[in-house]
C-alpha positions as CSV (number, residue, x, y, z in Angstrom):
1,M,78.4,-14.0,-55.3
2,L,79.7,-16.2,-52.4
3,G,83.1,-16.5,-54.1
4,G,83.4,-12.7,-54.2
5,L,82.6,-12.4,-50.5
6,I,85.2,-15.0,-49.7
7,G,87.8,-13.2,-51.8
8,S,87.0,-9.9,-50.0
9,Y,87.3,-11.7,-46.6
10,R,90.7,-13.0,-47.7
11,R,91.8,-9.5,-48.7
12,L,90.8,-8.1,-45.3
13,G,92.4,-11.0,-43.4
14,V,89.2,-12.3,-41.9
15,A,90.0,-15.3,-39.7
16,G,86.5,-15.8,-38.4
17,G,83.3,-14.3,-37.1
18,V,82.2,-14.0,-33.5
19,P,78.6,-13.8,-32.6
20,L,78.2,-10.8,-30.2
21,E,74.4,-11.2,-29.8
22,L,72.0,-14.0,-30.8
23,E,68.2,-13.8,-30.7
24,I,65.8,-16.6,-31.9
25,S,62.2,-15.9,-32.6
26,E,59.8,-18.9,-33.1
27,L,57.5,-18.2,-36.0
28,T,55.7,-21.6,-36.0
29,A,56.6,-25.0,-34.7
30,R,58.8,-25.6,-37.7
31,A,60.0,-22.1,-38.6
32,C,62.1,-19.4,-36.8
33,S,64.1,-16.3,-37.5
34,V,67.5,-15.9,-36.0
35,R,69.1,-12.5,-35.6
36,V,72.9,-12.5,-35.1
37,H,75.1,-9.5,-34.5
38,W,78.5,-10.6,-35.9
39,E,82.0,-9.3,-35.5
40,L,84.6,-10.3,-38.1
41,R,88.1,-10.7,-36.7
42,R,91.7,-11.2,-37.8
43,D,94.0,-14.0,-36.6
44,D,95.3,-11.7,-33.9
45,G,91.7,-11.1,-32.6
46,S,91.4,-7.6,-33.8
47,A,88.0,-6.5,-35.1
48,I,87.5,-5.6,-38.7
49,Y,83.8,-4.6,-38.6
50,D,80.5,-5.8,-37.2
51,F,77.2,-6.4,-38.9
52,A,73.7,-7.8,-38.2
53,A,72.1,-10.6,-40.1
54,I,68.6,-12.2,-39.9
55,Y,68.3,-15.8,-41.0
56,T,64.9,-17.4,-41.7
57,L,65.0,-21.2,-41.0
58,A,62.5,-23.9,-41.5
59,Q,62.5,-27.6,-40.6
60,V,62.3,-29.8,-43.7
61,A,62.5,-33.6,-43.5
62,G,63.6,-33.2,-39.9
63,A,66.5,-30.9,-40.6
64,W,66.8,-27.1,-40.2
65,R,67.4,-25.3,-43.5
66,G,68.0,-21.7,-44.3
67,F,65.6,-20.0,-46.7
68,A,66.4,-16.3,-46.5
69,I,69.1,-14.0,-45.2
70,V,68.8,-10.2,-44.6
71,H,71.9,-8.3,-43.5
72,D,73.5,-4.8,-43.3
73,E,77.0,-6.0,-44.2
74,L,77.6,-4.7,-47.7
75,P,78.2,-1.0,-46.8
76,K,80.5,-2.1,-44.0
77,L,82.4,-4.5,-46.3
78,Q,82.8,-1.8,-48.9
79,A,84.1,0.7,-46.4
80,A,86.6,-1.8,-45.0
81,L,87.8,-2.4,-48.6
82,G,88.1,1.3,-49.2
83,R,85.4,1.6,-51.9
């Protein structure tokens, strides 16, 4: 799954993602959700598309770890690929 996403990013010329918005909500002392509005960009800085993702994080053994991801990227990725 991740390999397919990376391959699609290569085909689109994605050089990186820029967080446009970031919102952190504390759920408990050791858990939070993080909402990020991302914009994927090419080397020249031009935008490819943007999407939102929500990450659920929890502290385990003193380190923050991701446990769930929800996003609206797939339809935008498919449109960018012309599918």
